[in-house]
C-alpha positions in Angstrom: 7.1 -42.5 4.9 9.9 -41.9 7.5 9.7 -39.3 10.2 12.3 -37.3 8.4 10.1 -37.0 5.3 7.9 -33.9 6.3 11.0 -32.1 7.5 12.8 -32.8 4.2 9.8 -31.6 2.2 9.6 -28.4 4.3 13.3 -27.7 3.7 12.9 -28.3 0.0 9.8 -26.0 -0.1 11.8 -23.3 1.6 14.2 -23.1 -1.3 11.5 -22.6 -3.9 10.3 -19.1 -4.9 7.0 -19.3 -3.0 8.8 -20.7 0.0 11.3 -17.8 0.0 8.5 -15.3 -0.3 6.6 -16.9 2.6 9.8 -16.9 4.7 10.5 -13.3 3.9 7.0 -12.3 4.8 7.2 -14.1 8.1 10.7 -12.6 8.8 9.3 -9.2 8.1 6.4 -9.9 10.5 4.1 -9.1 7.6 0.8 -9.4 9.5 1.9 -7.2 12.4 3.4 -4.7 10.0 0.1 -4.6 8.1 -1.8 -3.9 11.2 0.5 -1.0 12.1 0.2 0.4 8.6 -3.6 0.1 8.6 -3.9 1.8 12.0 -1.5 4.6 11.0 -3.3 5.1 7.7 -6.6 5.4 9.5 -5.3 8.0 11.9 -3.9 9.9 8.9 -6.8 9.4 6.5 -9.8 10.3 8.6 -8.5 13.7 9.9 -7.4 14.5 6.3 -10.9 13.7 4.9 -12.5 15.7 7.7 -10.2 18.6 6.8 -11.2 18.4 3.2 -14.9 18.4 4.1 -14.3 21.4 6.4 -12.5 23.5 3.8 -14.7 22.6 0.9 -17.0 25.3 -0.5 -20.5 25.6 1.0 -22.1 23.9 -2.0 -19.6 21.0 -1.9 -19.7 20.1 1.8 -20.6 16.6 1.0 -17.6 16.0 -1.3 -16.0 13.5 1.0 -19.1 11.6 2.0 -20.2 11.4 -1.7 -16.9 10.0 -2.7 -17.0 7.3 -0.1 -20.6 6.4 -0.8 -19.9 6.3 -4.5 -16.7 4.3 -4.0 -18.4 1.5 -2.0 -21.8 2.0 -3.6 -23.6 2.5 -0.3 -27.3 3.0 0.3 -29.6 3.2 3.2 -28.3 3.3 6.8 -24.7 2.9 5.6 -24.9 5.9 3.4 -26.6 7.9 6.1 -23.9 6.9 8.6 -21.1 8.0 6.2 -22.9 11.3 5.7 -23.1 11.8 9.4 -19.4 10.8 9.9 -18.1 13.4 7.5 -20.7 16.2 8.0 -19.0 19.5 8.6 -20.6 22.9 9.6 -19.9 25.9 7.5 -17.0 28.2 8.0 -14.5 25.4 8.7 -11.0 26.4 9.5 -7.8 24.7 10.6 -5.3 25.8 13.3 -1.6 25.7 13.1 -1.3 22.9 15.6 -4.0 20.8 13.8 -2.2 21.3 10.5 1.1 20.2 12.1 -0.5 17.1 13.7 -2.0 16.2 10.4 1.3 16.5 8.5 3.1 14.6 11.3 0.6 11.7 11.1 1.0 11.5 7.3 4.8 11.5 7.5 4.7 8.8 10.3 2.7 6.6 7.8 5.3 7.0 5.1 8.2 6.5 7.5 6.6 3.2 8.5 6.2 2.3 4.8 9.8 3.3 4.3 11.1 0.9 6.9 9.0 -1.8 5.5 10.4 -1.3 2.0 14.0 -1.1 3.3 13.7 -4.4 5.1 11.9 -6.1 2.2 14.8 -5.0 -0.1 17.4 -5.5 2.6 18.6 -1.9 2.6 20.2 -0.2 5.6 18.8 3.3 6.3 21.3 5.9 4.9 23.0 8.3 7.2 21.8 11.8 7.7 18.3 13.2 7.2 17.9 12.5 3.5 15.7 9.5 4.3 13.3 11.8 6.2 13.1 14.1 3.3 12.3 11.2 1.0 9.5 10.2 3.4 8.0 13.7 3.0 8.4 13.4 -0.8 6.8 9.9 -0.7 3.8 11.4 1.2 3.5 14.2 -1.3 3.6 11.7 -4.2 1.0 9.5 -2.5 -1.4 12.3 -1.8 -0.9 13.7 -5.3 -1.6 10.3 -6.9 -4.7 9.7 -4.8 -6.0 13.2 -5.8 -5.4 12.7 -9.5 -7.1 9.3 -9.2 -10.2 10.9 -7.7 -10.3 13.4 -10.4 -9.9 10.8 -13.1 -12.6 8.6 -11.6 -14.9 11.6 -11.5 -14.2 12.4 -15.2 -14.8 8.8 -16.5 -17.8 8.1 -14.3 -20.2 9.6 -16.8 -18.7 7.9 -19.8 -19.9 4.7 -21.5 -18.4 1.6 -20.1 -17.6 3.6 -17.0 -17.1 0.5 -14.8 -14.5 -0.9 -17.1 -12.8 2.5 -17.5 -12.7 3.0 -13.7 -10.8 -0.3 -13.3 -8.3 0.6 -16.0 -7.8 4.1 -14.7 -7.4 2.8 -11.1 -4.9 0.1 -12.1 -2.9 2.5 -14.3 -2.8 5.2 -11.5 -1.9 2.5 -8.9 1.0 1.3 -11.1 2.5 4.7 -11.3 1.9 5.6 -7.6 3.1 2.3 -6.1 6.2 2.3 -8.3 7.1 5.9 -7.6 6.4 5.9 -3.8 8.7 2.9 -3.1 11.4 4.5 -5.3 11.3 7.6 -3.2 11.1 5.8 0.1 14.1 3.7 -0.8 16.0 6.9 -1.2 16.2 6.3 -5.0 18.8 3.6 -4.4 16.8 1.0 -6.3 16.1 1.7 -10.0 12.6 2.8 -10.9 12.4 0.0 -13.5 13.3 -2.7 -10.9 10.4 -1.5 -8.8 7.9 -2.0 -11.6 7.0 -5.5 -10.3 6.1 -3.9 -7.0 3.8 -1.4 -8.7 2.3 -4.1 -11.0 1.5 -6.4 -8.0 0.2 -3.7 -5.8 -2.0 -2.1 -8.5 -3.2 -5.5 -9.8 -4.3 -6.9 -6.4 -5.6 -3.6 -5.2 -7.8 -3.3 -8.3 -9.1 -6.9 -7.8 -9.8 -6.1 -4.2 -11.5 -2.9 -5.1 -13.9 -4.8 -7.3 -14.5 -7.3 -4.5 -15.1 -4.5 -2.0 -17.9 -3.0 -4.0 -19.7 -6.4 -3.6 -19.2 -7.1 0.2 -18.6 -3.6 1.7 -22.1 -2.3 1.2 -23.6 -5.2 3.1 -20.8 -5.1 5.7 -21.2 -1.3 6.4 -25.0 -1.6 6.4 -24.8 -4.3 9.1 -22.1 -2.6 11.1 -23.9 0.8 11.0 -27.1 -0.7 12.2 -25.4 -2.5 15.1 -22.8 0.0 16.2 -23.6 3.3 14.5 -20.7 5.5 13.5 -18.3 3.2 15.2 -19.4 0.4 12.9 -18.5 2.6 9.8 -15.0 3.3 11.2 -14.6 -0.4 12.0 -15.4 -1.4 8.4 -13.0 1.2 7.1 -10.2 -0.1 9.3 -10.8 -3.6 8.0 -10.7 -2.3 4.4 -7.4 -0.5 5.1 -6.0 -3.7 6.7 -6.6 -5.7 3.6 -4.9 -2.9 1.5 -2.0 -2.9 3.9 -1.6 -6.7 3.5 -1.5 -6.3 -0.3 1.1 -3.6 0.1 3.4 -5.6 2.3 3.0 -8.9 0.4 3.6 -7.2 -2.9 6.8 -5.6 -1.7 8.1 -8.9 -0.4 7.2 -10.9 -3.6 8.7 -8.2 -5.8 11.9 -8.0 -3.8 12.3 -11.8 -3.9 11.6 -11.7 -7.7 14.4 -9.2 -8.1 16.8 -11.6 -6.3 15.4 -14.9 -7.7 18.1 -17.0 -9.4 15.6 -19.3 -11.2 15.8 -19.2 -15.1 12.2 -18.2 -15.5 12.9 -15.1 -13.2 16.0 -14.2 -15.1 14.1 -14.5 -18.4 11.3 -12.2 -17.2 13.8 -9.7 -15.8 15.7 -9.7 -19.1 12.5 -9.4 -21.2 11.3 -6.4 -19.3 14.8 -4.8 -19.2 15.0 -4.9 -15.4 18.5 -4.5 -14.1 19.5 -7.6 -12.1 21.9 -8.0 -9.2 25.6 -9.0 -9.7 27.8 -10.9 -7.3 29.4 -8.8 -4.7 30.0 -8.5 -1.0 27.2 -9.7 1.2 25.1 -7.0 2.8 23.6 -7.1 6.2 20.0 -8.0 6.1 17.8 -5.6 8.1 15.2 -8.4 8.4 17.4 -11.1 9.9 20.2 -8.9 11.3 22.9 -11.1 9.7 25.0 -10.9 6.6 23.9 -14.3 5.3 21.5 -14.5 2.4 19.2 -17.4 1.6 20.8 -20.1 -0.4 20.9 -19.3 -4.1 19.8 -15.7 -3.7 22.0 -13.2 -5.5 22.9 -9.9 -3.7 21.4 -6.6 -4.8 23.1 -3.8 -6.5 22.0 -0.2 -6.2 20.8 1.2 -9.5 
């Protein structure tokens, strides 16, 4: 094999669908972006859960800790640490400044998600303040979807075959949420149907990871809570959020590349599911690379 062989193979792999997905993930700085999303989600999630625990009725003060314990099937020291983390005295209240900071943290999360989706789909931010409004709408849709998912999980938890039903309900809710939220964060410039692959990938891998987390998270949180106390619980939650963030970013990249893929199999799938495909037109500037050039063989997008 000549010295030019590995380079030629690498260049050839870059033109394949997996190669383009990997290149886009690297160009998007996927790992760094996932870390930022996970940390932002943590700073928004924990205060929100503490607020819910503080405002809950006196006989439901443990609603948050019970949900977390049930979600990860915790026992022993891990369950006690979670109870301690979300314990709230009676008569909880929230000040105006605290409420503003909570909303600001949530909007900051969706704004970061918005920039991630815009770069994955190679969309320039629109002028004006409309994109900020869509970020607020995206946060509203996300919180509403998570609330409905919690209620649905509570309803099916006592039914026969509850474990299977929980997976189905979680996957179905994830499909709707992670198709609608990108649609809003992309300022409704990409058709909802074209974003279905994003929802399918995000919901599918999140459901699989959710099943896996019920296996390893109890032991992880038990170990961390014994070693580090409450800090160990928060550390385990940050790691869990990081994995979800990687799924979110990778799913967005793969779905966007699928929408642009020129391969016959991709065209057949898009046609079978009635997904609107791109048509030739002027090259658009790529927010990821900062240039107007597109990868070889990739068709430009068209707003739906």
